[in-house]
C-alpha positions in Angstrom: 23.8 3.7 10.9 22.4 4.6 7.5 21.0 1.0 7.1 19.4 1.2 10.5 17.7 4.5 9.8 16.7 3.2 6.3 15.1 0.1 7.9 13.2 2.2 10.4 12.0 4.6 7.7 10.9 1.7 5.5 9.1 -0.1 8.3 7.2 3.1 9.4 6.1 3.9 5.8 5.2 0.3 5.0 3.0 0.0 8.1 0.6 2.6 6.7 0.8 1.6 3.0 -1.7 -0.4 1.1 0.7 -1.3 -1.7 4.5 -1.2 -1.7 6.8 -1.5 -4.7 10.6 -1.3 -3.9 10.8 2.0 -2.0 7.5 3.5 -3.3 4.5 3.5 -0.9 0.8 3.8 -1.9 -2.2 4.1 0.3 -5.7 3.4 -1.2 -7.4 6.8 -1.3 -10.6 7.1 0.8 -12.4 9.4 -1.5 -12.8 9.1 -5.3 -11.4 12.0 -7.3 -9.8 13.6 -4.3 -6.5 13.3 -2.4 -4.5 11.3 -5.0 -7.2 9.2 -6.7 -8.0 9.7 -10.4 -10.4 7.4 -12.3 -8.7 6.4 -15.6 -11.6 4.3 -17.0 -11.3 0.7 -18.1 -11.4 -0.4 -14.5 -8.2 1.4 -13.5 -7.3 4.3 -11.3 -4.2 6.3 -10.6 -3.0 6.6 -7.0 -0.6 9.1 -5.6 2.1 7.9 -3.3 5.7 8.6 -2.5 9.2 7.3 -2.9 11.6 7.5 0.0 15.3 6.7 0.6 18.2 7.8 2.7 21.5 8.9 1.0 24.8 10.2 2.2 25.7 13.7 0.8 28.8 13.8 -1.4 32.0 14.8 0.5 30.2 15.2 3.8 28.9 12.6 6.2 25.5 14.1 6.3 22.5 11.8 6.0 19.8 13.2 3.7 16.3 11.9 3.1 15.0 11.8 -0.4 11.2 12.0 -0.8 9.5 12.1 -4.2 5.9 12.1 -5.2 5.1 8.9 -7.2 2.0 7.9 -9.2 1.0 4.3 -10.2 -2.0 2.7 -12.0 -4.0 0.1 -10.0 -7.2 -1.9 -10.7 -10.1 -0.3 -9.0 -11.6 -2.3 -6.2 -15.1 -3.0 -7.4 -17.4 -5.9 -8.3 -16.7 -7.7 -11.6 -20.1 -6.5 -13.0 -19.1 -2.9 -12.3 -15.7 -3.6 -13.9 -17.5 -4.9 -17.0 -19.7 -1.8 -17.2 -16.6 0.4 -16.8 -14.7 -1.4 -19.5 -17.5 -2.0 -22.0 -18.2 1.7 -22.2 -15.0 1.9 -24.3 -15.8 -1.2 -26.5 -16.7 -0.7 -30.2 -20.5 -1.0 -29.5 -20.1 1.0 -26.2 -18.5 3.9 -28.1 -21.2 3.8 -30.8 -24.0 3.5 -28.2 -22.8 6.2 -25.8 -21.1 8.6 -28.4 -23.7 11.4 -27.7 -23.7 11.0 -23.9 -21.7 13.5 -22.0 -20.1 12.7 -18.7 -21.0 9.0 -19.0 -18.6 7.1 -16.8 -20.0 3.6 -17.0 -22.1 1.6 -19.4 -25.5 0.4 -18.1 -25.5 -3.3 -17.2 -28.4 -4.0 -19.5 -26.4 -2.5 -22.5 -23.4 -4.6 -21.6 -25.5 -7.8 -21.6 -26.8 -6.8 -25.0 -23.2 -6.1 -26.3 -22.0 -9.5 -25.1 -25.1 -11.5 -26.3 -24.1 -13.3 -29.5 -27.7 -13.5 -30.6 -28.3 -9.7 -30.3 -24.9 -8.2 -31.4 -24.3 -10.8 -34.1 -21.6 -9.4 -36.4 -20.2 -7.2 -33.7 -19.9 -10.0 -31.1 -16.4 -11.1 -32.0 -15.2 -7.5 -31.9 -16.7 -7.1 -28.4 -15.0 -10.2 -27.1 -11.7 -9.3 -28.8 -11.9 -5.9 -26.9 -12.9 -7.5 -23.6 -10.3 -10.3 -23.6 -7.1 -8.2 -23.0 -8.9 -6.1 -20.4 -9.7 -9.2 -18.4 -6.4 -11.1 -18.9 -4.5 -11.5 -15.6 -7.3 -9.8 -13.6 -7.5 -11.0 -10.0 -11.1 -11.6 -8.8 -12.5 -12.9 -5.5 -15.6 -15.0 -5.3 -17.7 -15.3 -2.2 -19.3 -18.8 -2.3 -20.7 -20.8 0.5 -19.1 -18.6 3.2 -15.7 -19.0 1.5 -13.7 -16.4 -0.3 -11.9 -17.9 -3.3 -9.4 -15.9 -5.3 -9.0 -16.5 -9.1 -6.8 -15.1 -11.8 -8.5 -14.7 -15.2 -6.3 -16.2 -17.9 -8.8 -16.1 -20.8 -12.4 -16.2 -21.9 -14.1 -19.5 -22.6 -17.4 -21.0 -23.5 -20.6 -20.2 -21.5 -21.0 -22.1 -18.2 -23.8 -24.2 -19.6 -21.5 -25.4 -22.5 -18.1 -25.8 -20.8 -17.6 -29.3 -19.3 -14.9 -31.0 -17.2 -14.4 -34.3 -15.4 -15.5 -34.3 -11.8 -15.7 -36.9 -9.1 -17.5 -36.6 -5.7 -16.0 -38.6 -2.9 -17.2 -42.2 -3.2 -18.6 -41.7 -6.8 -17.3 -42.4 -10.3 -15.8 -39.6 -12.3 -18.3 -38.0 -14.6 -18.5 -35.2 -17.2 -20.3 -32.1 -15.8 -21.0 -28.6 -17.0 -19.7 -25.7 -15.0 -23.3 -24.5 -14.5 -24.3 -27.9 -13.0 -21.2 -28.1 -10.9 -22.1 -24.8 -9.2 -25.7 -25.9 -8.8 -24.8 -29.3 -7.3 -21.7 -28.4 -5.3 -22.6 -24.9 -4.0 -26.4 -24.7 -4.6 -25.9 -21.7 -6.8 -27.9 -21.2 -10.0 -25.7 -19.3 -12.5 
């Protein structure tokens, strides 16, 4: 009977949850900074959820329900550009640039572009990339291209799209070397 009730409880909780881990259930909050959502910076937020299980009381055959409040850290659901602005606020150049600003939650996109431009940030560029790399590592992103949603997992940072090349073959053509930028232009009609 305990297993039946446990399955029913788990099924009911999981039907309303956004994320489930073992017996912990989390629902994506609807309002920022309210009802169990705390922005932690660096593209992350803490959600409040709960842990539930059924246990038999010692010595008696009473069935007890154990409910505990639980907290977990999740990536915020946002565009990658917003993620960059969120993360780069805490980079070495971001800290230096925004050190006097109070209540600044996100770097301006124009500043992020300057921080990550090797020609502008010169000596600080490698420090910015070294800071960004671990924050992007294993990040799941979705791209909406040509009416398709494609999911990717970032495994590292590489050269610019106009420098990075790979071998590509269109149906009925010979294999050729192409840049990532030209691939997107030819295959999807998108200028990067």
